[in-house]
Steps between C-alpha positions, in 0.01 A plus 500: 500500500581180689512159331181399682310808384634468146405132478156567652435768238619267223278219628196728530548631147559167326357205692143505363623537144746212534236285670255566215761412242595176672136412560437536128808299418425214741121503490493458877482782751633281781803390297562858392476630857748239623749571222471879535538487879813288467640728229453812714658322796803420284507858371506630857788265587697644205347847497827690455573306179139482378437874534801566273357286220365674190152390612455362851141416408619287208743325738213415735272391212775282350575345840130438566464341155790266570353408838162429339660287227691305763176445692329380180775247442476371856123479484472307172543153650285587801220632277510193279464276803213706641328518162485123482337484844272807482194546278477812284345797678349817356629840616213742553522873443737514204373642172527287187744742333734495799487123521560469125799734507662332800437158345648610168803656671564176686503306172795689353865461604610696808746718309229608253249554783748714690580712194130553426415595858793740532442663162122506461377505860785670688567738212876456468663567164659210314844630603393519866363146488826381343699671773281361776510139383862513383431412138576676170235731354456268200428208730232700682342601167490134398350397835234770469415396145481130584315567823236718331448238230465225759260707710291582195470130427388422853259793518353438153411143598266620776127500431294810562244728336755760386734240360218322315400824329863570403544146370182529291616830348841347418336198339280727285802706395380809695750484789 
């Protein structure tokens, strides 16, 4: 199989999954698409080395994550400037649970958010997450624990009929 055919098969088998993972991590499909496209372009440029990795898909996902993080850092000042000049706007079509989860994920530190997305949404084991982000297993466990606690705090603060019922049961000692 030629390099082109091999890379095309790899791309076809992994691109939607990596895009979904980055979309969940960034909260923006456009940002995820840009980062994933750049990561696959870099993978193609280094295909002979990337294909020999333990997991070429993890290489692409890690590269895309780094690209997205770099884009976030570059955009912070620009977003702050635009936010001062632009009134708040509602985004139609997103369900309240999706909005709440994305909002909560954005409130926690990036390393905790990344660990939670990779472990709970991508389905990687703690060891796989540790390998992908280049951190010890104990560090990933701590990030997951802290991240889940932080998310629970953000999600518990949201009003809603289900949460009101749960709060009432807890207050009565029945929850």
